[in-house]
C-alpha positions in Angstrom: -121.5 -8.7 100.0 -121.9 -5.1 102.1 -118.8 -4.7 104.1 -119.1 -3.9 108.0 -118.5 -0.5 108.9 -115.7 0.5 111.1 -116.6 2.8 114.2 -113.7 5.2 114.6 -113.6 8.0 117.3 -111.2 10.9 117.3 -109.7 11.5 120.6 -107.7 14.5 122.0 -105.8 12.5 124.4 -102.1 12.6 124.0 -100.6 9.2 123.2 -99.2 6.9 126.0 -95.3 7.1 126.4 -93.4 4.1 125.2 -90.8 3.0 127.6 -87.0 1.9 126.5 -85.2 -0.7 127.8 -82.6 0.3 130.4 -79.2 -0.1 129.3 -76.2 -0.3 131.7 -72.6 -0.3 130.7 -70.1 -3.0 132.0 -66.8 -1.1 132.0 -65.2 -4.4 130.7 -63.3 -4.3 127.3 -65.1 -6.0 124.5 -64.3 -9.4 123.8 -62.1 -10.5 121.1 -63.8 -12.0 117.9 -61.8 -15.0 116.9 -60.9 -14.9 113.5 -60.7 -17.7 111.0 -57.4 -19.0 110.5 -55.2 -18.4 107.5 -52.0 -20.0 106.3 -50.3 -18.6 103.4 -49.2 -20.7 100.6 -46.2 -20.5 97.9 -48.0 -22.1 95.5 -48.7 -20.5 92.1 -52.1 -20.0 91.6 -54.3 -22.5 89.3 -54.4 -21.3 85.8 -57.8 -20.5 84.6 -58.7 -22.4 81.3 -60.4 -19.6 78.9 -63.4 -20.8 77.2 -63.0 -22.4 74.1 -63.8 -20.5 70.9 -64.3 -22.1 67.6 -63.9 -20.3 64.5 -66.1 -21.2 61.6 -64.9 -21.6 57.7 -68.4 -20.4 56.7 -68.8 -17.2 55.1 -70.5 -14.4 56.7 -74.2 -14.3 56.5 -75.6 -11.9 53.5 -77.3 -8.7 55.2 -80.5 -8.1 53.4 -80.9 -4.6 52.1 -84.2 -2.5 51.8 -85.5 -3.1 48.3 -85.6 0.0 45.7 -87.1 0.1 42.7 -86.4 3.2 40.6 -88.9 5.2 39.0 -89.4 6.4 35.3 -91.7 8.9 36.2 -90.7 12.5 35.8 -90.4 14.7 39.2 -93.4 16.6 39.8 -93.3 20.2 38.5 -92.6 23.1 41.0 -95.3 25.7 41.1 -93.9 29.3 41.0 -96.1 31.9 42.7 -98.1 34.2 40.7 -97.2 37.4 39.5 -100.0 39.8 38.4 -98.8 43.1 36.6 -100.8 46.1 37.2 -100.6 47.3 33.2 -100.3 50.9 34.5 -97.4 53.3 32.9 -94.8 54.3 35.8 -95.4 57.4 37.5 -94.0 60.4 36.1 -91.2 62.2 37.8 -91.6 65.8 38.0 -88.6 68.1 37.2 -87.8 71.6 38.2 -89.5 74.1 35.6 -86.8 76.3 33.4 -88.1 79.2 31.3 -85.7 80.2 28.5 -85.0 83.7 28.0 -84.4 85.8 24.7 -82.8 88.8 26.5 -79.1 89.6 26.2 -76.6 88.9 29.0 -75.7 91.9 30.9 -72.8 93.9 30.0 -69.7 93.2 32.5 -68.5 96.7 33.6 -64.6 96.6 33.2 -62.6 98.1 36.4 -61.8 101.7 35.9 -58.1 102.8 34.8 -57.5 106.7 35.3 -54.3 107.8 33.5 -52.1 110.7 34.7 -51.0 113.5 33.0 -47.9 113.5 34.7 -44.2 112.7 32.9 -42.7 109.4 33.8 -40.1 110.0 36.7 -36.4 110.2 35.9 -34.4 107.0 36.7 -31.0 108.1 38.2 -28.1 106.5 36.5 -24.8 105.7 38.3 -22.2 108.3 37.9 -19.3 106.9 35.3 -16.0 108.7 34.9 -14.0 108.1 31.9 -10.4 107.0 32.0 -9.2 108.5 28.7 -6.9 105.1 28.4 -7.4 103.2 25.1 -8.7 99.6 25.7 -6.2 96.7 26.1 -5.8 94.8 22.9 -7.6 91.5 22.9 -5.6 88.3 22.7 -6.2 86.3 19.2 -8.0 83.1 19.7 -5.9 79.6 20.2 -5.5 78.1 16.7 -8.3 75.8 16.1 -7.3 72.1 16.7 -7.9 70.2 13.5 -10.9 67.3 14.2 -10.1 63.7 13.4 -12.6 62.8 10.9 -13.7 59.1 10.0 -12.5 58.5 6.3 -15.3 58.4 3.9 -15.4 55.7 1.0 -15.5 58.1 -2.3 -16.4 56.4 -5.4 -14.5 56.6 -9.0 -15.3 57.0 -12.4 -14.0 54.2 -14.3 -14.5 56.0 -17.6 -11.5 55.9 -20.1 -10.5 59.0 -21.1 -9.0 59.4 -24.5 -6.5 62.5 -24.8 -3.2 60.1 -25.3 -3.9 56.8 -24.8 -7.0 54.9 -25.2 -5.9 51.9 -23.0 -5.2 54.4 -20.2 -7.7 55.2 -17.1 -7.1 56.9 -13.9 -9.5 56.1 -11.0 -9.7 58.4 -8.4 -9.6 57.9 -4.4 -10.4 60.9 -1.7 -9.5 60.5 1.7 -12.0 63.0 3.5 -10.5 64.3 6.6 -7.2 64.3 8.4 -5.2 61.6 7.6 -4.9 58.7 9.9 -2.5 55.8 10.0 -3.8 52.5 9.4 -7.0 53.7 7.4 -7.9 52.2 4.3 -9.6 54.4 1.8 -10.9 54.0 -2.1 -11.9 51.1 -3.7 -11.0 49.8 -7.4 -12.4 46.7 -9.3 -10.5 45.8 -12.3 -12.7 45.7 -15.3 -10.2 43.5 -17.5 -6.7 42.5 -17.2 -4.9 45.6 -16.1 -1.3 47.0 -14.9 -1.3 49.7 -12.1 1.6 51.7 -13.3 1.8 54.4 -10.5 -0.1 56.9 -8.4 -0.9 60.4 -8.4 -1.2 62.3 -4.9 -2.9 65.5 -4.0 -3.3 66.9 -0.4 -5.1 69.9 0.4 -3.5 70.4 3.5 0.1 69.5 3.0 1.8 67.3 5.8 5.0 68.3 8.0 7.5 66.9 10.2 7.2 63.5 8.3 6.3 62.1 4.7 2.9 60.8 4.1 3.1 57.2 2.6 0.5 55.2 0.8 0.4 51.6 0.1 -1.5 49.5 -2.5 -3.3 46.7 -0.8 -6.2 44.2 -1.6 -9.8 44.2 -0.5 -8.6 42.7 3.2 -5.7 45.2 3.8 -2.9 42.9 2.5 -0.2 44.6 1.0 0.5 44.4 -2.7 3.8 45.3 -2.6 3.6 49.0 -4.1 3.8 52.2 -2.1 3.7 56.0 -2.9 5.2 58.6 -1.0 4.1 62.6 -0.2 7.0 64.4 0.9 6.6 66.3 3.9 5.7 70.0 3.1 4.2 69.2 -0.4 1.1 69.2 -1.7 1.3 66.9 -4.7 3.6 63.8 -5.8 3.6 62.0 -8.9 4.7 58.5 -8.6 5.5 55.8 -10.9 6.2 52.4 -10.1 9.6 50.6 -11.2 7.6 47.4 -11.8 3.7 47.9 -12.6 1.4 45.9 -10.6 -0.5 43.5 -12.7 -4.0 43.2 -12.0 -6.4 40.1 -13.3 -10.3 41.0 -14.0 -12.1 41.7 -11.1 -9.3 42.2 -8.7 -10.3 44.4 -5.9 -7.7 47.1 -4.9 -7.8 49.7 -2.2 -5.2 52.1 -0.7 -3.7 52.2 3.0 -2.4 55.2 4.8 0.9 53.8 6.6 2.6 57.1 7.8 1.5 60.5 8.6 3.1 63.7 9.0 4.5 64.2 12.7 3.8 67.7 13.1 0.6 68.1 11.0 -0.6 64.8 9.6 -1.9 66.2 6.3 -5.7 66.2 5.0 -8.0 65.6 2.2 -5.7 63.6 0.3 -6.8 62.7 -3.3 -5.0 59.2 -5.1 -5.2 58.9 -8.7 -4.4 55.4 -9.9 -2.6 55.2 -13.4 -4.0 52.0 -14.8 -3.4 50.8 -18.5 -5.5 47.8 -20.2 -3.0 45.2 -21.3 
């Protein structure tokens, strides 16, 4: 159905003014508005009953998981980028040219040294006037002090001599260096049952001021009750025991210095044991 055409004509005339209703103030205070009456109450508010929540003893419902089926298929191969070689050798690197030479090296000219024909200059010496006086005598050096040496263990020869008695032998002990009280020296092991009848002493540097006393001891330094004395100022002494000292086979015997010279201790002492088989 065709619509009816609307006729509309544009007008350049300004619209008519709109009249506003006139408002005259009264000057009176506004009328109070009556509020609803409210009486406070001391009564506690009514308790609010919460909604009932009833628990259930049923287990929670199972949550369905998305199905997953493993696959036995190998993973797809990973393609590597293709690399095509050129087959050409590497480019040669140019090196600097070097031509050897068969020529001998140039000689080196040494610096010129020109000698002089002049005689060397004389060196002036300081003047020296003799006195004519004989030189003073030099003082003699101080007497050398003896050095205390550590005693040395010297072996002995157990061979039995045969000049007078086939049953006698004389093992020798040597104390090397200056004698020191309390020192053990020498060593003798009886080859059979024997008797120690005495000791022969000889000192290279005789003691002075006091006698040297030697004691017969066992391997532990314990006295066996026999001593020998080298008198002060004497170089030798032949000591015979009043009672021989019996020794069973394999008995160990040593000597011990129990006294030395007070002024000069004495040094390099030899002691011969007088031993007889029994």
